[in-house]
Backbone as CSV, one residue per row, in Angstrom:
resi,resn,N_x,N_y,N_z,CA_x,CA_y,CA_z,C_x,C_y,C_z
1,MET,-3.573,-2.998,5.566,-3.237,-1.419,5.197,-3.687,-0.955,4.322
2,SER,-3.550,0.225,5.000,-4.683,1.422,3.767,-3.942,2.326,3.215
3,SER,-3.938,2.784,2.033,-3.373,3.424,0.856,-4.017,4.381,0.409
4,SER,-3.619,5.776,0.478,-3.884,6.692,-0.430,-3.450,6.463,-2.070
5,VAL,-4.757,6.879,-2.769,-5.076,6.458,-4.373,-4.627,8.121,-5.051
6,ARG,-4.126,8.283,-5.849,-4.112,8.925,-6.593,-4.480,8.343,-8.584
7,PHE,-5.410,9.336,-9.084,-5.688,9.018,-10.494,-4.956,10.131,-11.379
8,LEU,-4.286,9.477,-12.344,-4.181,10.197,-13.407,-5.005,11.121,-14.040
9,PRO,-4.859,12.147,-14.694,-6.026,12.924,-15.103,-6.487,12.298,-16.248
10,GLU,-6.234,11.368,-16.854,-6.777,10.750,-18.354,-7.884,9.570,-17.510
11,VAL,-7.712,9.538,-16.333,-8.803,8.390,-16.060,-10.108,8.753,-15.593
12,VAL,-10.077,10.229,-15.154,-11.697,11.169,-14.835,-11.694,10.883,-16.565
13,ASP,-11.190,11.023,-17.464,-11.877,10.836,-18.792,-12.584,9.267,-19.429
14,ASP,-11.510,8.553,-18.663,-11.816,7.147,-19.050,-12.899,6.944,-18.164
15,LEU,-13.145,7.379,-16.881,-14.740,6.844,-16.211,-15.648,7.761,-16.654
16,ASP,-15.465,8.852,-17.203,-16.895,9.715,-17.832,-17.626,9.293,-19.301
17,SER,-16.446,8.607,-19.974,-16.653,8.121,-21.100,-17.393,6.515,-20.976
18,ALA,-16.996,5.736,-20.435,-17.755,4.502,-19.759,-19.097,4.850,-18.896
19,ARG,-19.033,5.670,-18.495,-20.255,5.898,-17.557,-21.349,6.655,-18.764
20,ARG,-20.965,7.453,-19.806,-21.859,8.110,-20.399,-22.141,6.839,-21.273
21,TRP,-21.154,5.674,-21.862,-22.097,4.828,-22.873,-22.794,3.903,-22.458
22,TYR,-22.530,3.248,-20.993,-23.559,2.474,-19.973,-24.894,3.032,-20.140
23,ASP,-24.795,4.548,-19.703,-26.144,5.632,-19.635,-26.794,5.080,-21.173
24,GLU,-26.362,5.158,-21.673,-26.577,5.650,-23.326,-27.820,4.041,-23.469
25,ARG,-27.079,2.871,-22.979,-27.525,1.699,-22.935,-28.747,1.646,-22.187
26,SER,-28.649,1.944,-21.041,-29.575,1.664,-20.211,-29.605,2.815,-18.830
27,GLU,-30.377,3.437,-18.821,-30.416,4.030,-17.445,-30.266,3.604,-15.933
28,GLY,-29.071,4.333,-15.626,-28.606,3.883,-14.249,-28.033,2.505,-14.068
29,LEU,-27.541,2.229,-15.584,-26.056,1.695,-15.803,-25.034,1.656,-15.533
30,GLY,-24.822,3.280,-15.729,-23.585,3.999,-15.942,-23.421,4.659,-14.015
31,LYS,-24.253,4.646,-13.332,-24.325,4.764,-11.923,-23.714,2.800,-11.636
32,ALA,-24.226,1.917,-11.904,-23.860,1.083,-11.498,-22.397,0.528,-11.840
33,PHE,-21.885,0.996,-13.245,-20.397,1.136,-13.286,-19.605,1.626,-12.572
34,LEU,-20.002,2.941,-12.241,-19.253,3.524,-11.156,-18.706,3.085,-9.659
35,GLY,-20.032,2.392,-9.459,-20.315,1.615,-8.088,-19.364,0.272,-8.355
36,ALA,-19.097,-0.166,-9.321,-18.527,-1.306,-9.494,-16.967,-0.683,-9.018
37,CYS,-16.858,0.155,-9.949,-15.634,0.874,-9.647,-14.626,1.101,-8.713
38,SER,-15.822,1.680,-7.696,-15.358,2.396,-6.766,-15.486,1.114,-5.616
39,ASP,-16.032,-0.329,-5.875,-15.845,-1.412,-5.134,-14.316,-1.795,-5.081
40,ALA,-14.028,-2.069,-6.598,-12.762,-2.084,-6.829,-11.478,-1.589,-6.181
41,LEU,-12.029,-0.238,-6.393,-11.008,0.604,-5.536,-10.710,0.957,-4.126
42,ARG,-11.706,-0.014,-3.763,-11.830,0.136,-2.435,-10.858,-1.291,-1.788
43,ARG,-11.285,-2.195,-2.546,-10.254,-3.538,-2.362,-8.811,-3.800,-2.666
44,ILE,-8.581,-2.691,-4.090,-7.292,-2.469,-3.799,-6.530,-1.469,-2.557
45,GLU,-7.122,-0.479,-2.307,-6.923,0.379,-1.487,-6.757,-0.248,-0.074
46,GLN,-7.195,-1.449,0.104,-7.012,-2.277,1.330,-6.048,-3.296,1.269
47,ASN,-5.693,-3.830,0.093,-5.065,-4.403,0.337,-4.300,-4.471,-1.642
48,PRO,-3.360,-3.315,-1.484,-2.511,-3.276,-2.859,-1.746,-4.139,-3.613
49,ASP,-1.224,-4.879,-2.817,-0.051,-6.068,-3.428,-1.015,-6.897,-3.463
50,TRP,-2.295,-7.189,-3.441,-3.204,-8.336,-3.722,-3.052,-9.162,-4.939
51,VAL,-3.204,-7.743,-6.193,-2.500,-8.323,-7.474,-1.346,-8.071,-7.944
52,ALA,-0.943,-9.194,-8.457,0.755,-9.207,-9.041,0.931,-7.894,-9.914
53,ALA,2.457,-7.940,-9.986,2.486,-6.433,-10.961,3.599,-7.469,-12.335
54,ASP,3.158,-6.717,-13.387,3.698,-7.196,-14.904,5.017,-6.637,-14.308
55,ALA,5.941,-7.284,-15.882,7.379,-6.679,-15.660,7.523,-4.782,-15.515
56,ASP,6.267,-3.990,-16.013,6.454,-2.811,-15.590,5.895,-2.263,-14.519
57,HIS,5.722,-3.086,-13.801,5.289,-2.830,-12.201,3.761,-2.244,-12.601
58,ILE,3.072,-2.704,-13.538,1.493,-2.169,-13.521,0.744,-3.024,-13.476
59,ARG,-0.268,-3.182,-11.902,-1.174,-4.457,-11.779,-2.468,-4.198,-12.471
60,SER,-3.325,-4.864,-12.475,-4.255,-4.577,-13.531,-5.502,-5.897,-12.441
61,LEU,-6.697,-5.068,-12.361,-7.730,-5.590,-11.477,-8.641,-5.545,-12.554
62,ARG,-9.441,-6.916,-13.087,-10.752,-6.872,-13.613,-12.120,-6.126,-12.928
63,LEU,-13.367,-5.818,-12.902,-14.218,-5.406,-12.345,-14.875,-6.474,-12.582
64,HIS,-15.882,-7.098,-12.020,-16.473,-7.915,-11.720,-17.722,-8.110,-12.775
65,ARG,-18.546,-7.185,-12.549,-19.789,-6.816,-13.637,-19.350,-6.358,-14.742
66,PHE,-18.512,-5.971,-14.962,-18.114,-5.168,-16.343,-16.999,-5.264,-17.147
67,PRO,-16.532,-5.360,-18.507,-15.434,-6.053,-18.744,-14.566,-4.586,-19.130
68,TYR,-14.223,-4.607,-17.937,-13.442,-2.981,-17.618,-12.138,-3.821,-16.522
69,VAL,-10.834,-3.239,-16.640,-10.183,-3.211,-15.772,-9.363,-2.021,-15.216
70,ILE,-8.896,-1.895,-13.911,-8.283,-1.053,-13.420,-6.877,-1.053,-13.362
71,HIS,-5.994,-0.132,-14.367,-4.510,-0.243,-14.368,-3.870,0.719,-13.439
72,TYR,-3.184,-0.295,-12.340,-2.550,0.645,-11.456,-1.008,0.619,-10.587
73,ARG,-0.367,1.398,-10.490,0.872,1.041,-9.848,0.902,1.609,-8.366
74,LEU,2.307,0.845,-7.757,2.550,1.703,-6.356,3.500,2.390,-6.700
75,ASP,3.859,3.462,-6.133,4.079,4.814,-5.752,4.721,4.843,-4.119
76,GLY,4.833,4.061,-3.557,5.747,4.199,-2.138,4.513,3.576,-1.624
77,ALA,3.810,4.534,-0.311,2.651,4.511,0.446,1.441,4.601,-0.892
78,LYS,1.505,4.978,-1.771,0.394,6.095,-3.059,0.061,4.471,-4.114
79,ILE,-1.142,4.631,-4.559,-1.671,3.448,-5.531,-1.846,4.816,-6.407
80,VAL,-1.482,4.618,-7.738,-1.443,5.567,-8.777,-2.027,5.075,-10.105
81,VAL,-3.635,5.291,-10.248,-4.238,4.624,-11.432,-4.204,5.575,-12.287
82,VAL,-3.328,4.447,-13.161,-3.367,5.331,-14.567,-4.193,4.741,-15.463
83,ALA,-5.052,3.774,-15.335,-6.277,3.616,-16.408,-7.357,2.724,-15.937
84,ILE,-8.757,3.320,-16.414,-9.989,2.136,-16.258,-10.427,1.922,-17.426
85,MET,-10.011,0.879,-18.149,-10.505,0.842,-19.902,-11.174,-0.428,-19.891
86,PHE,-11.819,-0.363,-21.025,-12.427,-1.697,-21.450,-11.323,-2.749,-21.417
87,GLY,-11.570,-3.829,-21.223,-10.163,-4.972,-21.166,-10.167,-5.837,-22.804
88,GLY,-10.755,-5.437,-23.837,-10.577,-5.817,-25.289,-9.853,-4.781,-25.792
89,ARG,-9.444,-3.501,-25.073,-8.976,-2.682,-25.623,-7.827,-2.678,-25.688
90,ASP,-6.805,-2.026,-27.208,-5.468,-2.244,-27.306,-4.662,-1.818,-25.712
91,PRO,-3.547,-2.135,-25.318,-2.990,-1.724,-24.469,-2.252,-0.355,-24.859
92,SER,-1.710,-0.448,-25.613,-0.940,0.872,-25.794,-1.759,1.958,-26.015
93,ALA,-3.186,1.902,-25.940,-3.991,3.144,-25.348,-3.513,3.999,-24.247
94,TRP,-3.315,3.182,-23.151,-2.636,3.471,-21.770,-1.092,3.311,-21.582
95,GLN,-0.429,2.691,-21.956,0.496,2.229,-21.468,2.064,3.514,-21.237
96,GLU,1.652,4.292,-22.516,2.476,5.778,-22.388,2.311,6.393,-21.366
97,ARG,0.863,6.572,-20.700,0.421,7.482,-19.290,1.694,7.434,-18.582
98,ASP,1.862,8.654,-18.018,2.912,8.473,-16.584,2.309,9.077,-15.557
């Protein structure tokens, strides 16, 4: 089953900030980060129920190569990505996003 993916506006900032940070460390690393995000989002889109939901109905998938987590929820047939953030970051930084 394939679902449509929607991003909260803040997710664009999340991705841009992380990409810039990785590019400052090594040329091309930001592109690799975005590729890892795309791969994970494709897996989520193909099987959104693959990841268990927490009490607030948020699902969190850790990227393979990078210490980042994609936080999303299901809204009917839509996948709503609420944050893509460093795994060690305080969850309150994104939990108030709607």
